[in-house]
N, C-alpha and C positions, 0 to 999 in steps of 0.2 A: 506503276504510276510514273509518268515522265519527270515529275518534279521531285521524286524521292531521293533522300540522302540518309546518312546515318544520324546526323545531328543538326539541330537548329539552335541558334542562340535566341532565347526569348526572355525578356525582362531581366537581363543581367546574368542568365545562366545557360550553360550548354545542356540541352536535354535531348533525349531520343526523338527522332522525327515524328513518331506516332503520338507523342505526348504534347506536341505544340498546338494547343487549343485555346481559343478565346470564347467567352460567353456570348450567346446569341444576342443578349441585350447590351452589346457594345455599340455606343451611339455612332461611331465611325462607320460601322457596317450599314447603318440605316440612312446616314446623311452624307456619305462620301467624304468625310473629313479626315481621312488618313492621308499620309504623305509618304512618298517612296522615292527610291533611286533604282536605276538599272546599271549594273557595273559588270565588266567582263574580266575574267582571268584567262590567260593564254599560256600555252606551253612554250618554254624557251630552253636553251642549252643549260641553263642554270635552274631548271625547275619552273613551276608555275609562277607567273608574274601578273599582277593586277594593274590594269591601265587607269591611271589618274584617280586612284582610290581616294586620296585625301581631298582632291577637288570635288569629287562626287559627294563625299560626306559633308563637306562645307556647304554645298548647295542644298543638301537635305536639311541642315540646320537653318539655312536661310529660308527654306520653304516654311518652316514652323513660324518664323517671324512674319512672313508674308500672310499666313493664315491668321496670325494674331495670337499664337500660343505664347503665354507669358513666361513659362519656365520649361527649359529642356533638361531632363534629369541626368543626362550623360555628357561627358566631355568628348570632344572630337577624338582625342587619343584613345579613349575607352572603346568607342565603336570602330575605330581604325584597327586596334589590336584584336578586337573580337572578330572582325572580318577576316583578317589574316589567319587567325587561329582556326576559324571555322573551315576555311578551305583546306587547311592542313589536316584537321581532324577527320574530314570527309575524304581525304586522300584523292583530291580532285586536281586536275590541271586546267583543261579547257572547260570553263563553267561560267554560269551566270550568277551574280550575287544580287540579292534583293533585300535591302533594308526597308523596313516599313514602320512608320510612326503612327500610333493610333491613340484615340481617347479611351482610356481604361475606365474612368469614372466621370460621370457628368456629361454635359453636352446635349441633354434632352430638351433644353429650353432654346435650342437653336443659337447657342452662344458658346464661345470657347473660353469665356471668363470663368475662372475658378475650377477648371477641369484638371483631372490628373491624367497625364499622358505616359505612355510607355512605348516600347518598340521591340522588334525582333529582326533577325537577319536569317535568311535562308540561302542555300546554294543548290544549284542543280546543273547537270550536264547540259551542254548547249550544242545545237546544230544550226545550220544556216537559217536565218530568219526569213529571207525571201527566196530560198531555194538554191540548190547546188549550181545551177547554170547561170544564176543572176550575175555573178562576178564578171563573166566574159560577155554574156549576151545582153545584159540589162533586163529590165522588166517593163511591163505595160502599165500605164497609169491613166486616170481620167480626172477631170476637175469635178470635185464633189458638189452636189446640190446643197451640202451643209457647210456654211461658212465657219471660219475659226472664230473663237470667242473674241468679243471686244475686251481689251485689256483692263478696263475698269469694271467689268462684270465678273470675270472669273480669275483675275490675277494670273496672267499667263506666264509669269516668271517663276511660279512655284509648281513643283510636281505634286499637285494635289489630286487625289484619286478621282474626285468628282469631275474634274476637268476632262477626264478621259472618256466620259460618256459621249462627248462630242466626237472623239476619234472613233469610238465603237460604231456610231451611227454612220460615219463617212466610210470607214473601212468595210463594214458589212455591205453597204450599198455597192461599193466598187467590186468586191469579191463576187457578189451575186450577179454583177454585170459582166463578169469574165475578165476583170482587170486584176492586177496584183497589188496596186496601191492607189491611194486617193490623194489628190492635191487639193488643199483647202485655201480658199480666198479669205482675205481679211474683211472686216465689216465695211470697208470702202470699195470692195470688189477687186482689190489687187492681190497678187499671189502672197500667201503667208508661209505655209509649210505643209508637210504631209502629216499623216496621222501619228507618226512617231519619229519623223526625220525632218531635218532642215534641208532646204533646197538651194542648189547652185545652178547657174546658167553660164555657159561659155559662148562668147561671141567675138569673133575677130581677135582671138588670143587673149581676151580679157575675161576674168572670172567675176561674175556678179552674184550677189546673194541678197536676200530680202532684209530690210531693216529689222532691228530687234524689238520694235515696239509691240508687235502682236505675236511673237514667237517665243518658245522656250529657248533660252540661250544655251544651246547644246554644247557639251564639252568636245564631242567629235567635231562639230562645226568649228569651234575655236581652234582645235588642233589642225584641221585642214586649212584654215585661213593662215595659220603660222607656217605650215609646211609649204603651201603654195607661194607665199611671199618669199620664203627662203629659196624657192626654185626660180624666183625672178618674175613670177606672174603678178600683174596688178589685180588686186582683189578689191572690188568696189561694193559697198553696201548702198543699195538704192531700190526704190520702188520698181517692181517688175509686174508687168501686165500679163494677162492670160495669153494674148496673141504673141507676145515676145517669146514665150516658151516655144511656140510652134516654129519660129524661124531661127531658133538657136542652133549653133553648131553642136553643142552638147548640153544635156541637162543631167545632173546627178544629185543624189541625196546622201545625207550622212546621218548617222546615229549609232548609239552603242550597239543596238541589235543588228541593224542593217550594215554597219560599217560604212563603206563607200560603194554605192551602186548606181549605175547609169539608168536613166529612163529612156528606153529605146523608142517608145511610142507614147504619145499623149493625145487623148481624144481621137484615136484612129489616125493620127498624123505621125509619120515617121520622123524621128528627130535625128538630124545629121545623116550618118550612114545606116542608122537603124541597129547599130551595135555599140558596145562600149567604145567611146572615143579616146584619142591619145592623151588628152589632159586628165580625164578620169582614170585611165589606165596607169598613168605615171603616179598619180596620187594614191591609187590603190596599192601599188608596189611599195612605195615608201611607207605608207601606213601599216601595211602588213609586216614590213621589216621592223618597224618601231614596236608594235605590240608583241612581236615574238622575240624581242631583245636583240635584234640584229643591227641596230643603228645607235651607236654610242652618243651621237649628237643630241638625241632626244631621250636619253636614259633617265632624265629627271622626271619623266612621266610614268616610269615603271616602278612598281613596288613588288619586290620579290618576296614570295611566301617563305622561302628558306634563304634568308640573306647570307648565312654562313657559306652556302654553296657558291655565292658570288665572290665572297672574299677568298675562298680556296681557289677558285678559278683564276682570279686576278693574281694570286700568289704564284700559281703555276706559270702563267704568262710572263710574269716578272722574272722568274727563275730561268725561263727559257730565253730570255732576252728579247 
């Protein structure tokens, strides 16, 4: 099984992978009222390091508030420590980390009032989400017939499981049509985001991205905005129309799974040169250096699984002058 590991953290305990089970009559399974995060660990010269772990876990807790959960049973420090220890216990480096919050008791009256919630965390080895060649060549996308949720219907700032049926419909349609990814429009017909990624457009040296009102505020998106600004690019949040995509110099997407990937073709129209463009390539390079611990400027985004190895490495560097 591709997701298999030695241990899973479930309801406050580390248990063997095969024992991580929930009852069939868990209302989150029936109504999509679970909440989750997607987090990545990468190999570095100081061992595995998790990218923006605390920020992801803060967003997980924020998602419970958005759904209306009244009480979260763990502190951020508890689930932070559990995530670090779980990667360590499974002896993994390059892996995906999936915390999931669910309703353990109650919720059958279509309400989250007076429910009992709990959570688990799993890790598994990870490969490229959009394929090995995507980094250099980019991928093909189309504008989906399924629009993104209205923000007052499905609460787009929360990573709520039920929200992702929208993405499943769009992605399945695109894959069956021979594309790699789907671009989703907002309820007003403007560009929103992809099924699991935020979207950026480059035109005349300026980077544009869609407003936050209808999108999930991605942490990779946030990181790329910061990196691009530090490189001297102007990054503008504004409404983007479908036809503006077609005449862009570059279009690229960002997300925990996809990282930073160009869209080389949209709706059978070649974007730019039809390959990963120079702006996207520059951001890919810096982002890769950051997540693999090779850029000290952004080290505040890295949480090392074995922090003592970092201290030892720093001590050696200091001794060598």
